[in-house]
C-alpha positions as CSV (number, residue, x, y, z in Angstrom):
1,M,0.1,-0.1,0.0
2,A,3.0,2.3,0.4
3,V,3.5,2.4,-3.4
4,S,0.0,3.6,-4.0
5,A,0.5,6.5,-1.3
6,F,3.6,7.4,-3.4
7,N,1.7,7.3,-6.5
8,E,-1.0,9.7,-5.3
9,F,1.8,12.1,-4.2
10,L,3.7,12.0,-7.5
11,P,1.2,10.5,-9.7
12,N,3.2,11.2,-13.2
13,S,6.6,10.8,-12.1
14,A,8.8,8.2,-13.7
15,A,9.4,6.5,-10.6
16,A,5.7,6.2,-9.7
17,T,5.1,4.8,-13.1
18,G,7.8,2.2,-12.7
19,A,6.7,1.2,-9.2
20,T,3.1,0.8,-10.4
21,I,3.9,-1.2,-13.5
22,A,6.2,-3.4,-11.4
23,G,3.4,-4.0,-9.0
24,L,1.3,-5.4,-11.8
25,C,4.0,-8.2,-12.2
26,T,4.6,-9.1,-8.5
27,G,2.5,-9.7,-5.6
28,D,-0.9,-11.4,-4.9
29,F,-4.0,-10.7,-6.8
30,H,-5.1,-7.9,-4.4
31,D,-1.8,-6.1,-4.6
32,R,-1.9,-6.2,-8.5
33,W,-5.4,-5.2,-8.6
34,D,-4.7,-2.1,-6.5
35,Q,-1.7,-1.4,-8.8
36,A,-4.0,-1.9,-11.8
37,R,-6.2,0.8,-10.5
38,Q,-3.6,3.3,-10.2
39,V,-2.6,3.1,-13.7
40,A,-5.5,5.1,-15.1
41,H,-4.1,7.9,-13.0
42,L,-0.7,7.6,-15.1
43,G,-2.1,8.0,-18.4
44,E,0.2,8.0,-21.3
45,A,3.3,7.6,-19.1
46,A,2.2,3.9,-18.6
47,L,1.2,3.0,-21.9
48,A,4.4,1.7,-23.4
49,D,5.1,-0.6,-20.3
50,L,1.6,-1.9,-20.3
51,L,1.8,-2.7,-24.1
52,A,5.0,-4.5,-23.6
53,I,3.5,-6.6,-20.8
54,L,0.5,-7.3,-22.8
55,K,2.5,-8.4,-25.8
56,D,4.8,-10.7,-23.8
57,E,3.4,-14.1,-24.8
58,D,6.0,-15.7,-22.4
59,G,5.3,-13.4,-19.7
60,D,3.1,-13.9,-16.5
61,W,-0.4,-14.5,-17.8
62,E,-1.8,-12.5,-14.6
63,A,0.4,-9.7,-15.5
64,R,-1.0,-9.5,-19.0
65,W,-4.4,-9.9,-17.6
66,F,-3.9,-6.9,-15.5
67,A,-2.2,-5.1,-18.3
68,A,-5.3,-5.6,-20.5
69,R,-7.6,-4.3,-17.9
70,A,-5.4,-1.2,-17.4
71,L,-5.3,-0.5,-21.0
72,G,-9.1,-0.5,-21.2
73,E,-9.0,2.0,-18.3
74,L,-6.5,4.2,-20.3
75,N,-8.9,4.4,-23.3
76,H,-6.2,5.2,-25.8
77,P,-6.4,4.6,-29.7
78,Q,-3.0,3.0,-29.7
79,V,-4.1,0.3,-27.6
80,V,-6.9,-1.2,-29.7
81,P,-4.7,-3.0,-32.2
82,A,-2.7,-4.6,-29.5
83,L,-5.7,-5.7,-27.7
84,I,-7.2,-7.2,-31.1
85,A,-3.8,-9.2,-31.6
86,T,-3.7,-10.4,-28.2
87,F,-7.2,-11.6,-28.4
88,A,-6.7,-13.5,-31.6
89,A,-3.0,-14.9,-30.3
90,T,-4.0,-16.2,-27.0
91,T,-5.8,-19.3,-26.3
92,D,-5.8,-18.4,-22.6
93,D,-9.9,-18.0,-21.8
94,D,-9.1,-15.5,-18.9
95,L,-6.8,-13.2,-20.8
96,R,-9.3,-13.3,-23.8
97,Q,-12.1,-12.1,-21.5
98,A,-9.8,-9.3,-20.0
99,V,-9.1,-8.2,-23.6
100,A,-12.8,-8.3,-24.5
101,A,-13.7,-6.3,-21.5
102,A,-10.9,-3.8,-22.2
103,L,-12.1,-3.4,-25.8
104,T,-15.8,-3.0,-24.7
105,Q,-14.8,-0.3,-22.3
106,I,-12.9,1.6,-25.1
107,G,-16.2,1.3,-27.0
108,P,-16.7,2.7,-30.6
109,P,-12.9,3.1,-31.6
110,A,-12.5,-0.5,-30.7
111,I,-15.8,-1.7,-32.5
112,A,-14.7,0.3,-35.7
113,A,-11.3,-1.6,-35.5
114,L,-12.7,-4.8,-35.3
115,G,-14.6,-4.3,-38.5
116,T,-11.6,-3.9,-40.5
């Protein structure tokens, strides 16, 4: 929980971004959930790291799950192609569900991309 307090104090700092992203990859489910909720406050500062986690097919599936959820929260046009590619490439039902939820949260831009 100390990381969360730090992130609230300096929400857009590189250190806060790095700590939050690292928190998605370690800890128990509840710790990761807390960190995923913080990502929305980081905005584009977290985008590249979240996309890297999502695209890492050999990475921890839970980290990828949380990255997908966080990317949906960011609602940035750059995430839609990565989410669609992950949905198509993975066989993990939990990850596919998280990706589908993220695309749903993004809404019309994601729907338009799915049609192409």
